[in-house]
N, C-alpha and C positions, 0 to 999 in steps of 0.2 A: 130830362124832358125839355128843359130850357135850351140846352145845347142842341138837341135834335131839332127843335123848332127853328133855331137860328140857322142851322145847316139847310133845312128845307127852304127857308126864306131866301138865303143867299143863292141857292140853286135856282129857285124860281125867278130870281131877279137877273140871273146871268143869261142874257138874251143874245150873247155874241154868236156870230155865225160859227158853225162847227165844221171842221175838216176831219173826216174819218180816214185814218191810215191803217193799213194792214201790212206789217213789215216783219222781217226776220228778228229774232231775239238779239239783243245787244248790238243794235245797228244804227241808231240815230241818237246822238247825245241829247240829254235833257236840256242842256244849255242852248242848243240850236233850236229845239222845239219852243222853248220859252222866248227866245229872241223873235221867232216868227210870230208867235202869239201876240207879243207886245207891239211889234211894228204894224201888224195888220188888224189888231184889235179883234182877234178870233180865238177860238179854243180848239186845240188839236185833241182828238180822241184817238188813242194809239193802242192797237191790238197787235199781238205777236204770233208768229207761226215758226215752226222749226224744220219744215221741209216743204219743197214745192208741191209734193203730192198732197200733203195736208191742206195747204193753201188752196190748191185747185179744187180738191174735193169739197171743201167748205163752200167755195163760191158757186160751184155747180149744183150743190144741194140746197141752195137758197140763202146762203150767207151773204145777203146783200146789205146795202147801206154804206159800203166803203167807197171812198173817192179815189184814193191812190193805193196801189199795191206794188210790191217789189219782187217780181218773179225773176228767176235766172233766165239766161238767154234761150235755153232750149224750150222754155215754156211760153215765151212771147208768141211764136207762130201758132202754137196750140191754142192760145187764148184768142188770137186773131181769127183762126179758123172757126172757133165757136162763137164768134161775133160778140166777144166780151169787152173789147177795148174801144175807146174813143180815138178818133184820129186827132193828133195833136195840132194845135194852132201855133205855128212857129213864130208868128208875129208877137205872141205873148211870152216867148222864150228867148230873149236876146242873149242870154248867157250860154246858149248852145255853142257859141263861137269859142268857148273855153275848152271844149272837149277835144281830147287828143285824137287826131285823124287816124292814128295807128290803131286805136281802140275800135274806132268805127270800121276799119278794114276787117278786124276780127269779128265784128258783130254782123255776120252775114245774114242773120235772121231779120235785121232791120237797119241796114247801113245808113239810110237817109233819115232815120229817126221819125218815121211817120206815126208810129204807135208807142215807141219806147225811147227813153233817154238813159244812157248808161249811168249807173250810180257808183259802182265800184268793180274794179277788175282785181281779182286776187286768187288765192289758192288755199286749200286746207293743207295741213301738214301733221307732224307728230310732235307731241310734247312729252318730255321725259323728266322724271324726278331723278336727278343724278345721285342724290343721296341714297336712294333705294336701288338704282340701276346704274352703277358707276361705269360699267363697260358695255358698249353697244355700238352697232354700226348704224350710220344714218341711212337706213334702208327699210323698205316696207317688210322685209323678211323678219324684222323684230317681232312681228305678230305671230311668227311660227315658233317662238321660244317657249318651250314647255315649262321652263323654270319660272316664268312670269304668269303662269296660268291663273286666271281669276283676278289679276291685277291690271288688266288691259281692257280698253274699249275701242270700238270703231264707230264712226258716225252711223246713225240710223237713216241712211240715205242711199237709195238704190243706185243711182247713176254715179255717185261718188265712190262707193265701195267697189262696184263692178268695174268702173272706169280705172281705178287703181289696179285691180287684178288684171284687167286686159292689158294695160301698159306694162305691168310687171312681166307679163308673158310675151311681150314684144308686139302686141296687137294695138289697134286703134281704140281710143275711148269710144269712138262712134262705130265700132264694128257692127255689121249686120249679118255676120257669118254665124249661123247657129252653132257650129262646132267650136268656134273660138269663144263664144259666150258660155257654152257648156264647160269649156276648160276653165274659164274664169270662175264660174260657179263652183266647180270642183276644188279649185285652189282655195277659195274662201272657206268652203265647207270642211275640207280635210286638213288644211294646214293652219288656218287663222282662227276660224270660229271656235274650235275646241278650246282655245286658250283665252278667249274673251269672257269677261264677266257678262257682257251684254252689248247690243248695239244701242247707242245713246246719243241723242242730239239735244236733249232737254236739260238734264241735271248734271251733265258731265263736268261743268266748271266747279260746282259746289262739291261734287264727289271727289274731284282731284284735290281741291283745297283741304278737304277733310282727311286726306291720306288714303281714301278707299282705293283709288287707282293710281298707278305709277307711270303707265304709258297710255297715252290717249291720242287717237286720231281725231283732229278737231280743227276749228279755226282759232288762231292764236288768241284773239280778243276774248273768246268765251272763257278761257282759263285765266288769262292774265288780269282781267277785270275782277276776278274773285280772289286773287292772291296779292294784290298790290300792297296791302297793309301787313303782309307777312314777310318781313325782310329776309329771313332765312330761307323760306321756301322760294322766294324770288331768285335768290342766289343759286339755289339748287335746281332751278327749272330751266330747261333749254327747249327751244322750238326750232325745228328744221323742216324744210320741204325737200324730200329726197330728190337728188339731182336727176333730172331727165325723166322721172317717172311720176305720173299722177296728173289728173286734170286740173285746169284752171277754171275760173267762172267769171262771167260778167253778170252782175245783178243790175236790174233796171227799175226805173220808175215808170209806171203806166197809169193811165186814168181809165177807170171802168166806164163803160158806155152809159150805164144808168146813174152815173154820178150826178148829184144834185148841186154840186159846187164846182162846176167846170172852171170858171175863171180863177177861183181861189186855188184849185188844184194846180193850175198852170203857174200861179204865183209861187207856190211851194217848191215846185220843181226848179223854177228859175232861181229862187232864193238859195237852194242847196248848191247851185253851181256859181254863186258868187265866190270869187277866189278865196276871200278871207273866211267865209263860212265853210267852204269845202275843206280848207286847211284846218279849221277848228274840229271838224268831224274826224279828219285823219289823225290829228294829234291826240284826240281823246281816246282813240282806239289803237294807237301805235302803228298806223298804216302809212305807207308812202302814198303820195298823191298820184295814183295810177291813172285816173281818168281826166282830171282837170289840170291843164298845163300851167296856167298862171298861178294856181294854188301852190305849185312847187316852190315859189319864191317865199311863201308864207309859212310853210310847215316847219316845225322845229325839231321833230323827232324826240327821242330815238324811235326807230321802227323795228318791228319784229322780223321783218325781211325787207329785201330791196326789190325794186322793179325788175332788175336783171334776173332775179330768181324765178320770175314768171315767164320769161321769154322762151318761146318755142313750145310752150305747153298747149295741148289741145283743149278746146272748149267743147263740152257736150252740145250736140245739136239735136233738133227734133228728128227722130228716126222714122216717123210715120208708123206704118203697120209693123215694122220690125221691133217696135217697143214691146210687142207681145213676148218676144224671146226674153227680154229683160224682166218683164213682169213675172213670167213663169219661173225664171231663175231665182228671183228675189222673194216673191211672195209665196210661191209654192214649194220652194226648196230651202233657201238660206234662212229666211225668217221663220220657217216651220221647223227648222232643225233637221232637214232631210238631206 
């Protein structure tokens, strides 16, 4: 009772301004959050999501109160069209000068950073436990291996999985051809999904660490942050991005139009793009400094992959009404097991 009373008292006395962030899982180091809180005498309230679809649905259904959200590039124009985003005040963001112009060239959804600031440019890949799977090709066809049935997972992410299938078949990640999308759906349904334990973006790191899965389609940090203390499993684990096949992504920082902390939200975005802070973020997750050029002088590595591994990969774009083809393929077929 005394401890509870003390906790209530402390909470009631904490009158610091609060910044509410809605971000991907495993995506901003606690050390960076704490430095921001200390420097600006604020408290960061941090919630997580594991897919753009979940994030968007929550915000559209009344999940308000957030200041900063981290959507992927294809969702920025969708959120702009729904009048969800605040126009950025560039005078409060001097560190935008640190962002690689080549990244902005790819960010065709908002190249002048009117509503969004690139956070990270990367790609998902495949992690393999080589003790369990000593022989394999560095190719998406690994998910067609029936001898690994029940020991593999793919991301629970519509654009990621269908994008992989489309490129595997020689098509664009952004195809709007119903026949091509149907072919990608059939590839997933007939060759890959029967061998998967499930589609998973939430518990995949822990499940791999526990030995439940041996081959996983994921983002490198999701698994490696769970196995850093297991020396043998670290030695047995490899991550690769299949050459030439598979989408990349640019995740972004945006400020919601109904944010109650506009100035503080701008300060956080600018803080992230300080070179030494951005380098700390990258080193914590084993990332190359893909977005922030000056940060490349500060990062120490090692990295799970190199910037060169991302070159030439397509970014998913907003496809407008053609998204209905993807929704039908994913929600009405693949996720329904049809």
